[in-house]
N, C-alpha and C positions, 0 to 999 in steps of 0.2 A: 505932114512932116514927122519924121521919126524922132521920138524923144529918148534920151539916154539915161538909163537908170541901172547901169551895171557897175560892178565894183572891181577895182584893181588892187593888187598887192595887199591882200587882207590877212594879217597875221592872226594866228589862233582861230582860223576859220574851221568850223566843223562841217564835214560833209557826211550827212547821215546815211547809214547803210541800209537800203531796203532789201527784203528777202522774199521775192515773189516769183518763183520760176514760171517759165512760159513754154509754149509749143504744145500742140495736142499730144495726149499721152500715147496714142497709137502710132506716133511718128518715129518711134525708136528704130524700127527696121529700115525705114527709108533714109533716115539721117545718120544713124549711128550714134545719136546722143544717148549716152549710157545711163544717165540719171533718169531718163524717161522710162527705161526698162524697170527700174525700181519702182517708180510711181505707178506704172501700169500693173505691176504685180501686187502692190498694196491695194489698188482699186479692185483687183480681182479677188482679194482675200487670201492671196498666196503668201503674203508677207505682212507683218504687223504694221499698223500705221493708220492715220485718219483717212477716211474716204473723202472723195471730192464732192462738193455741193453741185446741184444741177447745172449751174452756169459754167462749170469747168469741165464738163464731160463731152464736149463736142469732139467728133472724130476728125481726122485729117481732111477728109473730103468735105466736111461741113464748114470748115474754116476757109472761106473763099472771099473773093472780092465782090462787093455788092453793087458797084457802080460802073462795071465794065461797059454797060450799054449807054452810059451818060458821060462820055469822055469830053463832050463839049460844055459840060457844066462848070462854070467858074463860080467863085463866091458871089452870091446874090447881094444886092443892096441890103443894108440892115433893115429889118422889119421893125418899125417903131414900137408896135405893141409888144412883140416878143422881147425886144431890147429893154423896154421899160420893166417888164416882168423879171427878166434876168438880173438887171441892176438892182431891183428891189430885194433880191435874195442876199445881196452883199451887205446891206445895212449901212450904218453911218460911216463905216470905214471904206466905202466903195472906191475912194480914190487910191487905196492901197492895193487894188486888184486890177488885173487885166484879164479879160475873158472873151472868148469867141465860142459861139454855139451854132452848129448847123444841124437843124432838125430835118432829116430826110425820111421820116416815118411815112409821109406821103411823097413818093419820088416825083410825082408830077408837079407838086407845089412845094419845093424846099423853102424853108424859112431860116433866116440867118440873123443872129444877134451878136453885137460886138460892143465892148466897152474897154477903152484904153488899148485898143488893138495894135497901136503902133509904138507903144512904150517898150523900149529895149531893156531887158534884164539878163543877167547871167543865167543860162538855162540849166546849169548843173548837169546832172546825169541825163537829162533829156537830150543833151547834145550827143549822146551815144547813138542816137538815130542817124546822125550825120556820118558817124563812123561806119555804121551798117550800110548806108547808102553807098559809101565809097567802095566797099568790098563788092557789092553787087554791080556797080557801074564798071569796075575794073574787070570783073568776070565777063560781063556782056561785051566789053570792048575786045577782050582776048578771045572769047568764044561766042561770036554773034550767031544767032539762029541755032545754037547747040545747047539746049537746056541740060541734056544728059551729061555733057562734058562739064558743065558748071557744077552739077550735083556731085560728080566724081571728085572735083577739086575740093568742094566743101566737106564731103564725107571721108575722103581717103587721105587728104593731106594731114599728116600727123605733125603737130607743132610741139617743140620742146621749149618751155618757158625759160627765158634767160633773165638778165638783170633788169630788163624793161619792166618787170612786174613789181619792182621795188618803189615804194612800199604801199600797202593797202591793208585795211582790216575787214573788208567785205568777204564773208565766207561764201564759198561755192559748194555745190553738191557733187561729191566724187563717189562713183559706184563702179565696181567691177562685176559684170554679169556672172551669175553663179554664186556671188557672194551673199552673205546674210545681212550685211550692214551698209548703211549709207553714211559716208563721212562728210562732215561739214567743217571746212576750215578755209582760210585765205590761200590763194595760189602761192606756190613757192617756186623758186628756181629749180628746174629739172622736172616739174610736172609736165605731163603730156596730154594732149587732147587734139581732136580733129578741129579743123576750122569751123565746122558746124557747132561743135561743143563750145569753142571759145566765144563764138557769137552768142550762143545761148547763155553762157555765164555772164557775158557783158550785159545782155538785155533782161535776163531773168533775175539773177542775184545782184545786178548792177555793179559787178566787180570792176573796180578801177584798174586792177592788174590785168584782167581779161581785156578790158577796153584798150589798154596800152598794147597788148599783143595783137589784137585785131587791127589797130592802126599800123603797127609795125608790119604785119602781114599784108595789109592793103598796099602799103608802099612797095613792098617786095613784089607783089603780084603786078602792080602797075609797071615796075621797072623790068622784071625778068620775063613777064608775059608767059608764053607756053613753057618756058623753062622752070616755072614755079610749080611745086615748092622746091626750095633750095635746102641744102644741108645746113645744120647749125653752124658749121665752119664758114660757109659762104655768107650766111646771114651775119655772123659776127664781123667778118672782114668788111662787108658792105657798110655797115653803120660805123665801123671804126675808121675806115680809110677814105670814104667818100667825103669830098670837101663840104663844109657846112653850107656854103652857098648853094651847092647842087642839091643837098638835102632839103634846104628851104624851098627851092623851086619844085622839087618833087612833092613836098608836103602840100603846096598850093594846088598842084596838078591833081593830086590824089583826093584831097578833101574839099577844096573849094570849087574846082571846075564842075564836079558832079551836081552841086547845088544849082549853079547857073544853067547847066545843060538840061536840068529837069524843071526849069521854069520857076525856080525859087530865087529870091532877092538876097544877094550877099550882104546888102546893107541892113537886112532884117534877120538873118539867120547865119550863124557861122560858129564852127568849133575851131577855135584858134590855136589849140595846143593839145599835147598829150594829157592823159588823165593821171599819170604818175610823175613823181619828181625825176626819176631816172629817165623816163621818156622825154620830159622837157629838157633835161640836161643834154641828151644826145642828139635831139632833133629840134632845130629852130622852128618855132611856130609862126603863125601869121598875125598874131595880135590877140586882143581880148576875144573871149567867146560871148555870144549874145544871141537872143532870140526875141521874137514878139509873138503875142497870142495869134495875131492874124497869119503870120508866116508859118507858125506851127500848124494852124488849121489848114493852110494850103498844103502842107506836107501830108497830113492825114487824108485830105480829099484826093490828092493825086495818087496816093497809095491805093485808096479804094477804087480809083478809076483805072488802075494798072498803068499809070503814067509816071511812076518812079522807075526809070529805066525801061521796064516792059512788064507784061503781066506776070511772068515767072518771078521776077525780082520783087515786085510789089506783093505778090502772094506770100512769098517766103518771109518778107519782112513783117507782114501781118501775122503770120503763124508764130514768128519769134516773139511777138508781143502779146500772144494769147495767155491769159492768166489761168494757170492750172494748179496752183497750190495756194498757200496762205496769202490772202489779199491784204494789201497795206494802203494806208493813206486814202486817196480818192476812191480807189477800187474796193476798199473795205466797207463801204456803205452797205448796211443790211438791205437797203432797197434794191441793191444790185445782185443779191444772192442767186437769183435764178437767171441772171443775164450773162451773156458772153461779153467779157470786157477785154479789150485790146489796149494795153496801157503801158505808159512809161512815166516815171516821175523823177524829180531831182530836188535835193534840198541842200542849201548852204546857209549856215547861220553863224553869227558872231556876237559875242557879248562884250560889254564894256569891261575894261581891265579892272580886276579886283572885285568884280561882282559875281555872284553865283551864275552858272550858265547851264540851264536845263536843256535837254534835247528838244529841238524844234521850237525853242523859246528865245531866239536871238533878240537882243536889245539894241544892237547896232545895225545889223541886217538880219532878216529872217525869211530868206527866199524859199518858197515852195512852189514847184512847177509840176503840173500834171497835164498829160495829154491822154485822151481816151476815146475809143470807139465803143459804143454800147449797142448791143443787139438784145432786145428783151421781148419775150423770154428767149433764152438761148435756142438757136435753131430756127427762129422765126424772125420776121421783120415788122411785127406790130409796132414796136417802138424801136427806132433806129436813129441814133444821133451821134455827132462828133463834138468833142469839147476840148478846148485848150485853155488852161487856167494858170495864171501866174499871180503870186501874191507876195507881199512884203509887209505883213502886219506884225509890228514889233511886240514882243513879250507875250504873244499868244501861241498856243500849241497849234502849229500850222498843219500838222498831220491830222489832228481831230477837226480842224477848221475845214480842210478839204473834204474829209469824210462827210461832214455835216452838209457842206454845199452840194456834194454829190447826191445826197438824199433829197435835198430841197429841189435841185434841178430835175431829178428823175420824177418827182411828184408833179412838178410843173409840166413836164412833157406828157406825163400820164393824163393830166387834166385837159391838155390840148387834144388828146386822142382817146376819148372815152370808149370803152367797149360798148357797142350798141347791142341792146337786147334783141334776140331773134324776133322776127315779125310774128304777130299772133296769127294762128290759123284762121282762114276765113270762116 
């Protein structure tokens, strides 16, 4: 039975802004994501800036799906020993966590651990994965068997941000090729970017404004099909003049149907509304947003199997979650510095009225959610595991907590797969 632990109507709720861009650095030509050009030039020493650590240097071709040949793999039964070890990492507050771990380091014998896997909590920005899925499902429905057409829509559709971006404080990276500087600031009305770039801003910088534009464009793509993209004037009229009941039905068709169609349980995972107040005002949602560790694990597993829409869509979603700049929260663990990490996180916290409220230290709620695929060392599969972690430990720095748990879990996985010394010569 699914248990309910999500929060509704939370005043003074803080949504913490992560800043960790994604997508392989050499993907700028293929995608047109302009900030990748800046990052690639920095890495090549042609512009000033910090270099990428080993885990963040994979090329486009190296970021691929690892379980395409195991599409019949579903979540195994929980392994009692691994589950006991994982729960042991959580300490005396284990009941404040929900975690799912799938160790596929040995693909022939995957091991699964789960604790509190059916507890529902607000997923925060992890719900942006549902928005990405909606875009790729709509693209596949409009252009079945035509990956090139989908890429053209993603790369060549230039979107002008409108009032849906209001309001947000997450900064995105803005760069004009040929320029000398990279600008960091929140999206504004009038900013322009391709659909690829807006997806990147949503999943890398976790911009709520970008997420609102992604959701807006997903609905337009679902409605207009091959006539997409539309002009700003058509876009404005559509959301102004379409009856709210019709918008509500289109919201469900755009964001909920893809979850069900891809084998996910709407009772355990849903993004129920836009990520900005203006988006919520203009488009009726479907209710509260929630997720469980188990269903988020299923999302990751199906992505690795190429079962989220199809292999093209799953691969692009994985690339969009690849960590290629400053890592945060779970992904910032020093133990993962040489690992490729595909990651999304979300934080919501609230403090009691009249009391100090430090970032990530909520005393009424303190949600921190992380999903990650870890390949260590990067480019190999000696250690290869998936994790979905949700926590609500009050008064504790949840970002540091997830970083610490990432280190402990990685050491646990390392100990289960020790490097065997080469055999002595006869």
